[in-house]
PAKENU-229431 format. One record per residue: x, y, z of N, C-alpha, C in turn; residue in three letters. Coordinates in pm, whole numbers, plus 50000, padded with zeros to 5 digits. Example, Ala and Ser with C-alpha at 12.3 -4.5 7.8 and 13.67 -1.06 7.14 Angstrom:
REM residues 2
513194943150780512304955050780513204967050780Ala512854977550708513674989450714512905000350787Ser
//
This chain:
REM residues 201
684977409940521685047395340502685547391940366Met685067399340264685517397340126687007399540113Ser687537410040176688957413040175689777401940237Thr689327396740350690017385340413689997372840322Ile688877370740264688717358740177689657359940059Arg689697371739996690637373339877692097372739915Glu692407378240041693787377240089694187363140112Arg693317355740175693617341640204693797333240079Asn692917335339985692997328239858694317331239786Lys694727343839788695957348239724697147342239794Glu697127341639925698227334740000698337320039966Leu697157313839957697207299639931697627296839782Ile697197305439691697527303339551699007305939529Leu699587315939598701057318739584701817307039644Arg701417302239761702137291539825702037278439738Ala700897276239680700677264739598701547265339470Ala701677277639413702527278639298703947275039327Ser704437278839441705817275339483705977260639510Glu705007255039573705107240639613704977231539487Glu704037235139397703827227139274705097228539187Phe705637240639180706817243039097708007235639153Ala708107234339283709267227539346709127212539342Asp707887207239367707767192939390706887185539283Lys706187192839202705257187239110703907184539176Gly702937180739095701587178639141701527167039240Phe701957155239199701847143539279702457144039416Ala703667150039422704437150339548704067161339644Ala703287170939594702877182139677701747178439775Thr701877182239899700847179740002700147192440040Lys698887191440058698067203140091698527209040224Thr698997200140314699527204940445700687213840426Ser701597210840326702727219240304702327232540243Asp701327232240154700777244640101700197253840211Ile699457248240299698897255540409699977261140498Ala700957253240528702057257740614702757269440552Ala703057268640423703747279540351702867292240347Lys701597290140335700657301940332700407307740472Ala700787299640578700557304240708699097303540756Gly698387293440694696977291840726696717277440768Leu695577274640838695207261040871694867252940743Pro695227239840745695007231340628693547231840584Lys692537231540676691137231940627690847244540540Pro691597254740554691337266940470691557263340323Asn692537255240294692827251240157691627245040093Val691017235840166689817228740115688577237540115Tyr688547247240209687427256040216687337264940088Tyr688517269840052688547279139937688657271839801Tyr689287260539796689597253839664689027239839655Phe688507234239761687767221439757688717209339746Lys689697209739661690637198739648691997203139589Ser692987194739603694287198339544694237199839394Lys693447191539329693297192239186692727205739143Glu691707210639212691157223739186692167235239202Asn692937233639312693977243739341695067243639232Leu695407232139182696407230639080695897237238952Tyr694607234738922694087241238798693977256638816Arg693727261438938693697276038963695047281538937Glu696157274538980697517279238953697747280338807Val697367270338732697527270238585696797281738520Leu695537283838569694737294538508695257308138542Glu696007309438655696537322038700697567327238596Ser698217318238528699227322438431698617321638284Ile697657312938257697067311938126696367325038089Ile695707331338182694987343638156695947354338105Val697087357438175697987367338122698697362437992Pro698897349937976699487344637855698527348637732Ile697267345937751696337349237646696247364137625Leu696287371737733696147386637721697387392637653Gln698547385837667699777391137606699647392337451Ala698777384237391698657384437247697657395137193Ser697147403337284696137413437243696607422237126Thr697887426237127698337435437015698397428536881Pro698367415136869698517409036740697257411436652Phe697517417736542696517419136434697227422736304Asn696667417936196697357419436065697657433736030Pro696867443336076697037457736046697997464736143Asp698457457936240699367463736338700807465836277Gly701527474336341702887476336297703737465236355Val704407457136278705127444836328706107448036437Pro706837458636433707847461336533707167464936669Ser706057471836658705347475236785704677463136843Glu704027454836759703377443336806704327433636875Val705427430736805706397421036858707037426736982Leu707367439336987707997445337104707057444437224Ser705787447737205704797447137308704627432837358Gly704577423337268704397409437308705567404537393Tyr706767407537346707997403037420708017409537556Ile707667421937570707607428737701706577422037794Arg705467418837736704417412237818704857398537864Ser705547391037780706027377937819707147378937926Lys707957388937911709017391038015708347394338153Ile707287402738150706587406338271705987394038338Arg705487384438259704887372438311705967364238381Ile707117363038321708217355638385708697362738510Ser708677375738514709087383338633708047382338746Arg706757383738711705757384638810705137371438853Asp705187361238764704617348038797705587337038771Leu706767337438831707827327338796707467313538835Pro706777311738952706457298138999705307292138915Phe704317300238885703237295838800703707292238661Ala704747299938614705307297338483705997283638483Ser706667280038589707317267138598706287255538603Lys705167257838676704107248038681703517246038541Val703277256938471702747256238335703667248838243Phe704987251838249706007245438165706007230738190Ala705977226738322705947212138354704657205638301Ser703577212538314702277206438267702377204338117Glu702937213638042702987212137896703967200937866Ile705097200037933706127189337905705497175337933Met704487174238020703847161638051702597159237967His702407167137867701267165037777699927171937819Gly700077181237909698907189437958697757180438012Ala698017170938108697007162038155695967168938243Pro696247180538299695257187238385694627199238318His695007202538200694407213838132693107209538066Leu692057217338084690787214138022690877215537868Ser690007208837798689987209237652689777223637606Ala688967231337682688617245137646689887253537656Asp690647251737760691917259937773692917256437667Leu693017243537636693957239037539693507245237401Val692287245937376691747251637253692047266837247Glu691867273337361692167287937362693597290737338Gln694527282637395695967284337378696297281737233Leu695807270937177696117267437037695567278236943Asn694347282736967693747293336879694527305736884Ser695027309437003695797321437018697117319936942Gln697837308636958699037306636881698787307236732Ala697697300936683697417301236541697117315536491Lys696417323136573696077336936538697407345036523His698267343636619699547350636617700387347136496Asn700407333836468701187328836355700637333936226Ile699287333336213698657338436091698897353336075Asp698947360536178699277374636176700637377336118Cys701617369936173703007370936125703077367435980Ile702357357135939702407352735802701867363835707Gln700827371335756700297382135673701327393035658Ser702137395535756703207405635745704257400835642Trp704557388135645705527382335556704997383935411Ile703697380335392703087380635257703097394935197Asp703017405235287703007419135241704387424635238Arg705397416835268706787421635260707187430735377Gly706367430535487706627439735597707857433935688Gln707937420535694709057414435760709687403735672Ile710837399135710711557389035632710777376235626Ala710957367935516710217355535497710777344435589Pro710657345935717711077335535813709867327035846Ile710187315235907709097306535944708377312036063Asp707087315536056706367321836167706237312336288Pro706127299836264706027290536378707327291136468Asn708467290636398709677290436476709997304336532His709507315036473709647328036536708907328036665Leu707677322836671706907322736796707617313536899Met708137302036859708767292536949710017299337012Phe710747306836926711987313836974711627324137080Ser710547331937053710167341937150709717336037283Ile708927325137271708527318037393709737313237478Trp710677306937406711847301437476712667312637534Ala712817323537463713737334437513713137341937629Ala711797343137633711177350937740710907341537863Thr710447329637845710077320837950711287315638029Gln712477315937970713627310738033713937318538163Thr713517331238169713767339338287713017335038407Tyr711987326738387711257320938503711647305838510Ala711577299038404711727284238410713127279838441Asp714187288138406715547284538432716247295138517Phe715537300038616716057310838702717277306538782Asp717367293238813718537288638886719797290838810Trp719707286538679720867287738592721237302038568Gln720197310838555720497325238536721157331238658Ile720687327138776721287331538901722757327138915Ser722997314638873724357309138880725287316438792Ala724817320238669725687327438569725877341638610Val724787348438653724897362438688725487365638824Thr725357355438911725857357539045724817365039133Gly723597366039082722547373139151721547363539205Lys721067365239328719997356939380718697359739311Asp718537372039280717247376239212717547387639119Lys717007387038997717167397838901716347409838940Leu716847421838911716167434238940715507439338816Asp714837451138828714137457338715715087460338600Glu716277464738628717237467338523717607455138443Ala717637443538508717977430738438716847427238352Asp715627428138393714487424938308714327434238191Tyr714627446838216714627456438101715727453238002Glu716887449538055717997446037959717577433537882Ala716927424337947716487412137880715517415437771Ala714477423237801713507427337700714137434637580Ala715017444337611715667451437501716497442337417Gln717247433237476718067423937403717257414837306Thr716177409137362715357399837281714617407837171Ile714167419737206713477428037107714487431036988Ile715677435237024716667438736922716937426336834Arg717147415136896717437402736812716257399336725Leu715077399836776713917396236695713647405936582Val713687418836619713387429536513714477429436405Leu715737428236444716837427636340716657415236253Lys716257403836317716117391536242714857392136150Gly713927400836183712697401936101712757413135993Cys713867420435993713997431235893713887425235748Glu713077431435662712917426535522714267425835459Pro714477415835370715757413935303715887424835200Asp
//
């Protein structure tokens, strides 16, 4: 029973991610989510109670890995290893959770109306921790004296674009879907640009 429950919840969550990413929160219908998941509409309410709860679950499904991606950041870490690991984690999130990434991006662009104050605080604290860590490397001369805020913004933009702007990437590359080699090339390219840009003067 537990296995069926988890499978159904996963089907609904995946379908909801696609529907919310495509139509936004207001325009998405629970009946469309159920149809995409291949389950009766009452199942959506049975497992998630409301569309609002389901939307928050979609957001949390990507916020958890976003927070986990910052685990390597610490002042005593080797900058090249920390930044490389962070970039690879962010690329994996775009590869594995593209629809949830789009939902998250849309939520942020609209001022995060559905994110709880606790989650907003966790995300902001994480960003501040990472930026403070980068600043400590700058202060010790381990990396170039660049603006740590804009370094983080640049990494976010470079990695999340593979999920949030997949249509444009497909149009340019001529591929319906990127493969493992493409994501590896993306990671290597971004890592090279960031590490070269961070080399001490």
